[in-house]
Jmol script that loads the backbone (N, CA, C; Angstrom):
load data "model"
ATOM      1  N   UNK A   1     -44.482 -26.578 -15.648  1.00  0.00           N
ATOM      2  CA  UNK A   1     -46.060 -26.145 -15.387  1.00  0.00           C
ATOM      3  C   UNK A   1     -46.038 -24.759 -16.122  1.00  0.00           C
ATOM      4  N   UNK A   2     -44.842 -23.486 -16.542  1.00  0.00           N
ATOM      5  CA  UNK A   2     -45.125 -22.678 -17.830  1.00  0.00           C
ATOM      6  C   UNK A   2     -45.097 -23.413 -19.309  1.00  0.00           C
ATOM      7  N   UNK A   3     -44.514 -24.100 -19.388  1.00  0.00           N
ATOM      8  CA  UNK A   3     -44.641 -25.133 -20.705  1.00  0.00           C
ATOM      9  C   UNK A   3     -45.871 -25.463 -20.611  1.00  0.00           C
ATOM     10  N   UNK A   4     -46.266 -26.046 -19.787  1.00  0.00           N
ATOM     11  CA  UNK A   4     -47.665 -26.847 -20.421  1.00  0.00           C
ATOM     12  C   UNK A   4     -49.112 -25.645 -20.089  1.00  0.00           C
ATOM     13  N   UNK A   5     -48.565 -24.612 -19.777  1.00  0.00           N
ATOM     14  CA  UNK A   5     -49.449 -23.501 -20.259  1.00  0.00           C
ATOM     15  C   UNK A   5     -49.365 -23.363 -21.536  1.00  0.00           C
ATOM     16  N   UNK A   6     -48.377 -23.140 -21.689  1.00  0.00           N
ATOM     17  CA  UNK A   6     -47.998 -22.919 -23.611  1.00  0.00           C
ATOM     18  C   UNK A   6     -48.721 -23.532 -24.101  1.00  0.00           C
ATOM     19  N   UNK A   7     -48.112 -25.021 -23.828  1.00  0.00           N
ATOM     20  CA  UNK A   7     -48.858 -25.766 -24.816  1.00  0.00           C
ATOM     21  C   UNK A   7     -50.582 -26.090 -25.022  1.00  0.00           C
ATOM     22  N   UNK A   8     -50.344 -25.921 -23.597  1.00  0.00           N
ATOM     23  CA  UNK A   8     -52.227 -25.682 -23.243  1.00  0.00           C
ATOM     24  C   UNK A   8     -52.988 -24.636 -24.527  1.00  0.00           C
ATOM     25  N   UNK A   9     -52.611 -23.878 -24.472  1.00  0.00           N
ATOM     26  CA  UNK A   9     -52.903 -22.315 -25.867  1.00  0.00           C
ATOM     27  C   UNK A   9     -52.664 -23.020 -26.803  1.00  0.00           C
ATOM     28  N   UNK A  10     -51.367 -23.044 -26.961  1.00  0.00           N
ATOM     29  CA  UNK A  10     -51.357 -23.915 -29.107  1.00  0.00           C
ATOM     30  C   UNK A  10     -52.309 -24.694 -28.680  1.00  0.00           C
ATOM     31  N   UNK A  11     -52.678 -26.010 -28.029  1.00  0.00           N
ATOM     32  CA  UNK A  11     -53.818 -27.134 -28.161  1.00  0.00           C
ATOM     33  C   UNK A  11     -55.168 -25.785 -28.294  1.00  0.00           C
ATOM     34  N   UNK A  12     -55.503 -25.323 -27.596  1.00  0.00           N
ATOM     35  CA  UNK A  12     -56.695 -24.337 -27.836  1.00  0.00           C
ATOM     36  C   UNK A  12     -56.924 -24.324 -28.756  1.00  0.00           C
ATOM     37  N   UNK A  13     -56.137 -23.621 -30.308  1.00  0.00           N
ATOM     38  CA  UNK A  13     -56.805 -23.260 -31.415  1.00  0.00           C
ATOM     39  C   UNK A  13     -57.300 -24.838 -31.900  1.00  0.00           C
ATOM     40  N   UNK A  14     -56.793 -26.067 -32.065  1.00  0.00           N
ATOM     41  CA  UNK A  14     -57.223 -26.902 -32.316  1.00  0.00           C
ATOM     42  C   UNK A  14     -57.965 -28.003 -31.796  1.00  0.00           C
ATOM     43  N   UNK A  15     -58.295 -27.803 -30.209  1.00  0.00           N
ATOM     44  CA  UNK A  15     -59.169 -28.799 -29.653  1.00  0.00           C
ATOM     45  C   UNK A  15     -60.253 -28.162 -28.352  1.00  0.00           C
ATOM     46  N   UNK A  16     -60.529 -27.006 -29.157  1.00  0.00           N
ATOM     47  CA  UNK A  16     -60.643 -26.007 -28.108  1.00  0.00           C
ATOM     48  C   UNK A  16     -60.166 -25.665 -26.781  1.00  0.00           C
ATOM     49  N   UNK A  17     -60.919 -24.701 -25.437  1.00  0.00           N
ATOM     50  CA  UNK A  17     -60.286 -24.926 -24.298  1.00  0.00           C
ATOM     51  C   UNK A  17     -60.652 -25.533 -23.357  1.00  0.00           C
ATOM     52  N   UNK A  18     -61.186 -25.789 -23.523  1.00  0.00           N
ATOM     53  CA  UNK A  18     -62.377 -27.138 -22.662  1.00  0.00           C
ATOM     54  C   UNK A  18     -61.428 -27.915 -22.419  1.00  0.00           C
ATOM     55  N   UNK A  19     -61.183 -28.815 -24.039  1.00  0.00           N
ATOM     56  CA  UNK A  19     -60.554 -30.260 -24.457  1.00  0.00           C
ATOM     57  C   UNK A  19     -58.893 -30.301 -24.047  1.00  0.00           C
ATOM     58  N   UNK A  20     -58.418 -29.367 -24.586  1.00  0.00           N
ATOM     59  CA  UNK A  20     -56.558 -28.360 -24.651  1.00  0.00           C
ATOM     60  C   UNK A  20     -56.824 -28.440 -23.234  1.00  0.00           C
ATOM     61  N   UNK A  21     -56.873 -27.864 -22.307  1.00  0.00           N
ATOM     62  CA  UNK A  21     -56.930 -27.890 -20.732  1.00  0.00           C
ATOM     63  C   UNK A  21     -56.954 -29.361 -19.920  1.00  0.00           C
ATOM     64  N   UNK A  22     -57.787 -30.327 -20.445  1.00  0.00           N
ATOM     65  CA  UNK A  22     -57.845 -31.450 -19.820  1.00  0.00           C
ATOM     66  C   UNK A  22     -56.567 -31.982 -20.606  1.00  0.00           C
ATOM     67  N   UNK A  23     -56.477 -32.379 -21.809  1.00  0.00           N
ATOM     68  CA  UNK A  23     -55.062 -32.511 -22.147  1.00  0.00           C
ATOM     69  C   UNK A  23     -54.208 -32.469 -21.980  1.00  0.00           C
ATOM     70  N   UNK A  24     -54.000 -30.864 -21.817  1.00  0.00           N
ATOM     71  CA  UNK A  24     -52.556 -30.123 -21.233  1.00  0.00           C
ATOM     72  C   UNK A  24     -52.482 -30.578 -20.086  1.00  0.00           C
ATOM     73  N   UNK A  25     -53.545 -30.789 -18.479  1.00  0.00           N
ATOM     74  CA  UNK A  25     -53.464 -31.446 -17.667  1.00  0.00           C
ATOM     75  C   UNK A  25     -53.086 -32.972 -17.613  1.00  0.00           C
ATOM     76  N   UNK A  26     -54.075 -33.764 -17.993  1.00  0.00           N
ATOM     77  CA  UNK A  26     -53.213 -35.079 -18.133  1.00  0.00           C
ATOM     78  C   UNK A  26     -51.792 -35.226 -18.756  1.00  0.00           C
ATOM     79  N   UNK A  27     -51.375 -34.170 -19.638  1.00  0.00           N
ATOM     80  CA  UNK A  27     -49.568 -33.929 -20.138  1.00  0.00           C
ATOM     81  C   UNK A  27     -48.766 -34.138 -18.852  1.00  0.00           C
ATOM     82  N   UNK A  28     -48.924 -32.743 -17.905  1.00  0.00           N
ATOM     83  CA  UNK A  28     -48.610 -32.686 -17.251  1.00  0.00           C
ATOM     84  C   UNK A  28     -48.315 -33.848 -15.903  1.00  0.00           C
ATOM     85  N   UNK A  29     -49.289 -33.950 -15.103  1.00  0.00           N
ATOM     86  CA  UNK A  29     -49.908 -35.306 -14.095  1.00  0.00           C
ATOM     87  C   UNK A  29     -48.250 -36.015 -15.219  1.00  0.00           C
ATOM     88  N   UNK A  30     -49.103 -36.871 -16.117  1.00  0.00           N
ATOM     89  CA  UNK A  30     -47.512 -37.891 -16.507  1.00  0.00           C
ATOM     90  C   UNK A  30     -46.403 -37.921 -17.002  1.00  0.00           C
ATOM     91  N   UNK A  31     -46.246 -36.154 -16.817  1.00  0.00           N
ATOM     92  CA  UNK A  31     -44.674 -35.650 -17.007  1.00  0.00           C
ATOM     93  C   UNK A  31     -44.195 -35.504 -15.716  1.00  0.00           C
ATOM     94  N   UNK A  32     -44.759 -35.354 -15.198  1.00  0.00           N
ATOM     95  CA  UNK A  32     -44.502 -35.524 -13.246  1.00  0.00           C
ATOM     96  C   UNK A  32     -44.611 -36.611 -12.858  1.00  0.00           C
ATOM     97  N   UNK A  33     -45.493 -37.528 -12.988  1.00  0.00           N
ATOM     98  CA  UNK A  33     -45.033 -39.133 -12.470  1.00  0.00           C
ATOM     99  C   UNK A  33     -43.754 -39.372 -12.999  1.00  0.00           C
ATOM    100  N   UNK A  34     -43.339 -39.405 -14.424  1.00  0.00           N
ATOM    101  CA  UNK A  34     -42.554 -40.210 -14.954  1.00  0.00           C
ATOM    102  C   UNK A  34     -41.193 -39.737 -14.772  1.00  0.00           C
ATOM    103  N   UNK A  35     -40.960 -38.363 -13.679  1.00  0.00           N
ATOM    104  CA  UNK A  35     -39.860 -37.944 -13.667  1.00  0.00           C
ATOM    105  C   UNK A  35     -40.147 -38.029 -12.028  1.00  0.00           C
ATOM    106  N   UNK A  36     -40.956 -38.287 -11.271  1.00  0.00           N
ATOM    107  CA  UNK A  36     -40.682 -38.659 -10.098  1.00  0.00           C
ATOM    108  C   UNK A  36     -40.252 -40.256  -9.997  1.00  0.00           C
ATOM    109  N   UNK A  37     -40.309 -40.402 -10.738  1.00  0.00           N
ATOM    110  CA  UNK A  37     -40.233 -42.350 -10.333  1.00  0.00           C
ATOM    111  C   UNK A  37     -39.201 -42.373 -10.955  1.00  0.00           C
ATOM    112  N   UNK A  38     -38.247 -41.940 -11.692  1.00  0.00           N
ATOM    113  CA  UNK A  38     -36.581 -41.926 -11.911  1.00  0.00           C
ATOM    114  C   UNK A  38     -36.137 -40.957 -10.533  1.00  0.00           C
ATOM    115  N   UNK A  39     -35.964 -40.503  -9.413  1.00  0.00           N
ATOM    116  CA  UNK A  39     -35.782 -39.701  -8.167  1.00  0.00           C
ATOM    117  C   UNK A  39     -35.328 -40.538  -7.516  1.00  0.00           C
ATOM    118  N   UNK A  40     -34.320 -40.335  -7.020  1.00  0.00           N
ATOM    119  CA  UNK A  40     -33.625 -40.684  -5.582  1.00  0.00           C
ATOM    120  C   UNK A  40     -34.819 -41.112  -4.373  1.00  0.00           C
ATOM    121  N   UNK A  41     -35.198 -42.456  -3.872  1.00  0.00           N
ATOM    122  CA  UNK A  41     -35.862 -42.572  -2.438  1.00  0.00           C
ATOM    123  C   UNK A  41     -35.387 -42.089  -1.517  1.00  0.00           C
ATOM    124  N   UNK A  42     -35.817 -41.120  -0.789  1.00  0.00           N
ATOM    125  CA  UNK A  42     -35.812 -40.701   0.573  1.00  0.00           C
ATOM    126  C   UNK A  42     -36.056 -41.100   1.562  1.00  0.00           C
ATOM    127  N   UNK A  43     -35.723 -41.684   2.652  1.00  0.00           N
ATOM    128  CA  UNK A  43     -36.583 -42.296   3.607  1.00  0.00           C
ATOM    129  C   UNK A  43     -35.355 -41.200   5.193  1.00  0.00           C
ATOM    130  N   UNK A  44     -36.974 -40.623   5.507  1.00  0.00           N
ATOM    131  CA  UNK A  44     -36.537 -39.495   6.330  1.00  0.00           C
ATOM    132  C   UNK A  44     -36.487 -39.944   7.646  1.00  0.00           C
ATOM    133  N   UNK A  45     -37.490 -41.314   7.782  1.00  0.00           N
ATOM    134  CA  UNK A  45     -37.428 -41.799   9.152  1.00  0.00           C
ATOM    135  C   UNK A  45     -36.697 -42.828   9.537  1.00  0.00           C
ATOM    136  N   UNK A  46     -36.097 -42.311  10.716  1.00  0.00           N
ATOM    137  CA  UNK A  46     -34.945 -42.791  10.537  1.00  0.00           C
ATOM    138  C   UNK A  46     -35.474 -44.578  11.630  1.00  0.00           C
ATOM    139  N   UNK A  47     -34.959 -45.837  11.341  1.00  0.00           N
ATOM    140  CA  UNK A  47     -35.528 -47.175  12.195  1.00  0.00           C
ATOM    141  C   UNK A  47     -35.461 -46.631  13.271  1.00  0.00           C
ATOM    142  N   UNK A  48     -35.215 -46.372  14.070  1.00  0.00           N
ATOM    143  CA  UNK A  48     -35.248 -46.232  15.887  1.00  0.00           C
ATOM    144  C   UNK A  48     -36.745 -45.584  15.857  1.00  0.00           C
ATOM    145  N   UNK A  49     -36.721 -44.526  15.406  1.00  0.00           N
ATOM    146  CA  UNK A  49     -37.951 -43.659  15.740  1.00  0.00           C
ATOM    147  C   UNK A  49     -38.506 -43.819  16.247  1.00  0.00           C
ATOM    148  N   UNK A  50     -39.459 -44.356  16.787  1.00  0.00           N
ATOM    149  CA  UNK A  50     -41.268 -44.832  17.320  1.00  0.00           C
ATOM    150  C   UNK A  50     -41.854 -44.104  16.616  1.00  0.00           C
ATOM    151  N   UNK A  51     -43.383 -45.734  16.128  1.00  0.00           N
ATOM    152  CA  UNK A  51     -44.124 -45.576  16.085  1.00  0.00           C
ATOM    153  C   UNK A  51     -45.115 -44.758  15.695  1.00  0.00           C
ATOM    154  N   UNK A  52     -45.568 -44.553  17.335  1.00  0.00           N
ATOM    155  CA  UNK A  52     -46.158 -43.708  18.286  1.00  0.00           C
ATOM    156  C   UNK A  52     -46.597 -42.299  18.058  1.00  0.00           C
ATOM    157  N   UNK A  53     -45.015 -41.842  18.274  1.00  0.00           N
ATOM    158  CA  UNK A  53     -44.689 -40.329  17.584  1.00  0.00           C
ATOM    159  C   UNK A  53     -45.126 -39.999  16.424  1.00  0.00           C
ATOM    160  N   UNK A  54     -44.664 -40.967  15.691  1.00  0.00           N
ATOM    161  CA  UNK A  54     -45.486 -40.877  14.271  1.00  0.00           C
ATOM    162  C   UNK A  54     -46.885 -40.510  14.415  1.00  0.00           C
ATOM    163  N   UNK A  55     -47.192 -41.731  14.489  1.00  0.00           N
ATOM    164  CA  UNK A  55     -48.712 -41.719  14.701  1.00  0.00           C
ATOM    165  C   UNK A  55     -49.368 -40.049  15.125  1.00  0.00           C
ATOM    166  N   UNK A  56     -48.848 -39.977  16.678  1.00  0.00           N
ATOM    167  CA  UNK A  56     -49.323 -38.526  16.819  1.00  0.00           C
ATOM    168  C   UNK A  56     -48.966 -37.373  16.159  1.00  0.00           C
ATOM    169  N   UNK A  57     -48.140 -37.503  15.374  1.00  0.00           N
ATOM    170  CA  UNK A  57     -48.017 -36.344  14.558  1.00  0.00           C
ATOM    171  C   UNK A  57     -48.443 -36.449  13.372  1.00  0.00           C
ATOM    172  N   UNK A  58     -48.749 -37.298  12.975  1.00  0.00           N
ATOM    173  CA  UNK A  58     -50.193 -37.517  11.452  1.00  0.00           C
ATOM    174  C   UNK A  58     -51.209 -36.897  12.424  1.00  0.00           C
ATOM    175  N   UNK A  59     -51.624 -37.317  13.065  1.00  0.00           N
ATOM    176  CA  UNK A  59     -53.263 -37.326  13.629  1.00  0.00           C
ATOM    177  C   UNK A  59     -53.289 -36.218  13.904  1.00  0.00           C
ATOM    178  N   UNK A  60     -52.267 -35.489  14.898  1.00  0.00           N
ATOM    179  CA  UNK A  60     -52.268 -33.984  14.578  1.00  0.00           C
ATOM    180  C   UNK A  60     -51.882 -33.031  13.691  1.00  0.00           C
ATOM    181  N   UNK A  61     -51.237 -33.765  12.494  1.00  0.00           N
ATOM    182  CA  UNK A  61     -51.462 -32.435  11.373  1.00  0.00           C
ATOM    183  C   UNK A  61     -52.508 -32.529  10.623  1.00  0.00           C
ATOM    184  N   UNK A  62     -53.334 -33.733  10.986  1.00  0.00           N
ATOM    185  CA  UNK A  62     -54.699 -33.677  10.466  1.00  0.00           C
ATOM    186  C   UNK A  62     -55.391 -32.654  11.195  1.00  0.00           C
ATOM    187  N   UNK A  63     -55.215 -33.062  11.938  1.00  0.00           N
ATOM    188  CA  UNK A  63     -56.665 -32.335  13.333  1.00  0.00           C
ATOM    189  C   UNK A  63     -56.444 -30.584  12.901  1.00  0.00           C
ATOM    190  N   UNK A  64     -54.675 -30.323  13.016  1.00  0.00           N
ATOM    191  CA  UNK A  64     -54.881 -29.017  12.489  1.00  0.00           C
ATOM    192  C   UNK A  64     -55.234 -28.777  11.170  1.00  0.00           C
ATOM    193  N   UNK A  65     -55.137 -29.005  10.434  1.00  0.00           N
ATOM    194  CA  UNK A  65     -55.706 -28.733   8.612  1.00  0.00           C
ATOM    195  C   UNK A  65     -57.610 -28.619   9.244  1.00  0.00           C
ATOM    196  N   UNK A  66     -57.862 -29.879   9.650  1.00  0.00           N
ATOM    197  CA  UNK A  66     -58.813 -29.505   9.733  1.00  0.00           C
ATOM    198  C   UNK A  66     -59.627 -28.355  10.912  1.00  0.00           C
ATOM    199  N   UNK A  67     -59.336 -27.829  11.403  1.00  0.00           N
ATOM    200  CA  UNK A  67     -59.366 -26.436  12.575  1.00  0.00           C
ATOM    201  C   UNK A  67     -58.832 -25.725  11.752  1.00  0.00           C
ATOM    202  N   UNK A  68     -57.606 -25.466  10.830  1.00  0.00           N
ATOM    203  CA  UNK A  68     -57.619 -24.041  10.049  1.00  0.00           C
ATOM    204  C   UNK A  68     -58.903 -24.184   8.694  1.00  0.00           C
ATOM    205  N   UNK A  69     -58.947 -25.102   7.948  1.00  0.00           N
ATOM    206  CA  UNK A  69     -59.956 -25.211   7.237  1.00  0.00           C
ATOM    207  C   UNK A  69     -61.505 -24.835   7.811  1.00  0.00           C
ATOM    208  N   UNK A  70     -62.061 -25.421   8.081  1.00  0.00           N
ATOM    209  CA  UNK A  70     -63.418 -25.044   9.561  1.00  0.00           C
ATOM    210  C   UNK A  70     -63.331 -23.646  10.108  1.00  0.00           C
ATOM    211  N   UNK A  71     -62.126 -23.092  10.450  1.00  0.00           N
ATOM    212  CA  UNK A  71     -62.581 -21.498  10.889  1.00  0.00           C
ATOM    213  C   UNK A  71     -62.108 -21.041   9.367  1.00  0.00           C
ATOM    214  N   UNK A  72     -61.343 -21.104   7.883  1.00  0.00           N
ATOM    215  CA  UNK A  72     -61.116 -20.208   7.013  1.00  0.00           C
ATOM    216  C   UNK A  72     -62.723 -20.291   6.652  1.00  0.00           C
ATOM    217  N   UNK A  73     -63.151 -21.655   5.766  1.00  0.00           N
ATOM    218  CA  UNK A  73     -64.602 -22.020   5.439  1.00  0.00           C
ATOM    219  C   UNK A  73     -65.305 -21.110   6.539  1.00  0.00           C
ATOM    220  N   UNK A  74     -65.954 -20.631   7.937  1.00  0.00           N
ATOM    221  CA  UNK A  74     -66.468 -20.222   8.733  1.00  0.00           C
ATOM    222  C   UNK A  74     -66.435 -18.822   8.354  1.00  0.00           C
ATOM    223  N   UNK A  75     -65.572 -18.098   8.497  1.00  0.00           N
ATOM    224  CA  UNK A  75     -65.027 -16.631   8.403  1.00  0.00           C
ATOM    225  C   UNK A  75     -65.193 -16.464   6.908  1.00  0.00           C
ATOM    226  N   UNK A  76     -65.553 -17.080   6.392  1.00  0.00           N
ATOM    227  CA  UNK A  76     -65.296 -16.651   4.723  1.00  0.00           C
ATOM    228  C   UNK A  76     -67.015 -16.508   4.426  1.00  0.00           C
ATOM    229  N   UNK A  77     -67.955 -17.787   5.513  1.00  0.00           N
ATOM    230  CA  UNK A  77     -69.308 -17.754   4.828  1.00  0.00           C
ATOM    231  C   UNK A  77     -69.831 -16.911   5.483  1.00  0.00           C
ATOM    232  N   UNK A  78     -69.350 -16.301   7.104  1.00  0.00           N
ATOM    233  CA  UNK A  78     -69.724 -14.862   7.747  1.00  0.00           C
ATOM    234  C   UNK A  78     -69.668 -13.887   6.987  1.00  0.00           C
ATOM    235  N   UNK A  79     -68.553 -14.076   6.499  1.00  0.00           N
ATOM    236  CA  UNK A  79     -67.685 -11.702   6.406  1.00  0.00           C
ATOM    237  C   UNK A  79     -68.560 -12.315   4.638  1.00  0.00           C
ATOM    238  N   UNK A  80     -69.003 -13.075   3.980  1.00  0.00           N
ATOM    239  CA  UNK A  80     -69.968 -13.305   2.756  1.00  0.00           C
ATOM    240  C   UNK A  80     -71.209 -12.809   3.131  1.00  0.00           C
ATOM    241  N   UNK A  81     -72.240 -13.703   3.768  1.00  0.00           N
ATOM    242  CA  UNK A  81     -73.060 -13.005   4.169  1.00  0.00           C
ATOM    243  C   UNK A  81     -73.715 -11.747   5.061  1.00  0.00           C
ATOM    244  N   UNK A  82     -72.379 -11.545   5.696  1.00  0.00           N
ATOM    245  CA  UNK A  82     -72.480  -9.809   6.011  1.00  0.00           C
ATOM    246  C   UNK A  82     -72.511  -9.008   5.132  1.00  0.00           C
ATOM    247  N   UNK A  83     -71.754  -9.557   3.447  1.00  0.00           N
ATOM    248  CA  UNK A  83     -71.622  -8.528   2.464  1.00  0.00           C
ATOM    249  C   UNK A  83     -72.384  -8.155   2.255  1.00  0.00           C
ATOM    250  N   UNK A  84     -73.388  -9.354   2.106  1.00  0.00           N
ATOM    251  CA  UNK A  84     -74.770  -9.648   0.790  1.00  0.00           C
ATOM    252  C   UNK A  84     -76.138  -9.379   1.963  1.00  0.00           C
ATOM    253  N   UNK A  85     -76.064  -9.408   3.068  1.00  0.00           N
ATOM    254  CA  UNK A  85     -77.218  -8.136   4.115  1.00  0.00           C
ATOM    255  C   UNK A  85     -76.958  -6.759   3.364  1.00  0.00           C
ATOM    256  N   UNK A  86     -75.096  -6.170   3.441  1.00  0.00           N
ATOM    257  CA  UNK A  86     -75.144  -5.132   2.865  1.00  0.00           C
ATOM    258  C   UNK A  86     -76.414  -4.484   1.656  1.00  0.00           C
ATOM    259  N   UNK A  87     -75.285  -5.277   0.768  1.00  0.00           N
ATOM    260  CA  UNK A  87     -75.108  -4.716  -0.504  1.00  0.00           C
ATOM    261  C   UNK A  87     -77.087  -5.161  -0.717  1.00  0.00           C
ATOM    262  N   UNK A  88     -77.416  -6.376  -0.177  1.00  0.00           N
ATOM    263  CA  UNK A  88     -79.047  -6.498  -0.380  1.00  0.00           C
ATOM    264  C   UNK A  88     -79.920  -4.961   0.275  1.00  0.00           C
ATOM    265  N   UNK A  89     -79.264  -4.210   1.277  1.00  0.00           N
ATOM    266  CA  UNK A  89     -79.690  -3.914   1.200  1.00  0.00           C
ATOM    267  C   UNK A  89     -80.270  -2.378   1.353  1.00  0.00           C
ATOM    268  N   UNK A  90     -79.028  -1.794   0.303  1.00  0.00           N
ATOM    269  CA  UNK A  90     -78.656  -0.458  -0.449  1.00  0.00           C
ATOM    270  C   UNK A  90     -79.525  -0.333  -1.665  1.00  0.00           C
TER     271      UNK A  90
END
end "model"
wireframe off; spacefill off
backbone 0.3
color backbone group
């Protein structure tokens, strides 16, 4: 990733900042895809592992993500609204 930032800085003088960012991002995705293709396959789930337990775990993780991001979003919105009211009153 650090190399990608350096490549992006070098490309920015030639293609502009926006285009260099897009090219660098694309190059990063391509390189990571190629490298991950050659990594060994890892099978973390044993053959005798219950599928229902795995499904419940996956559903629980989605629910946790929803609660976490909803809480952060509502809290951030409330704090921002409160800050905007104090700024507009002064």
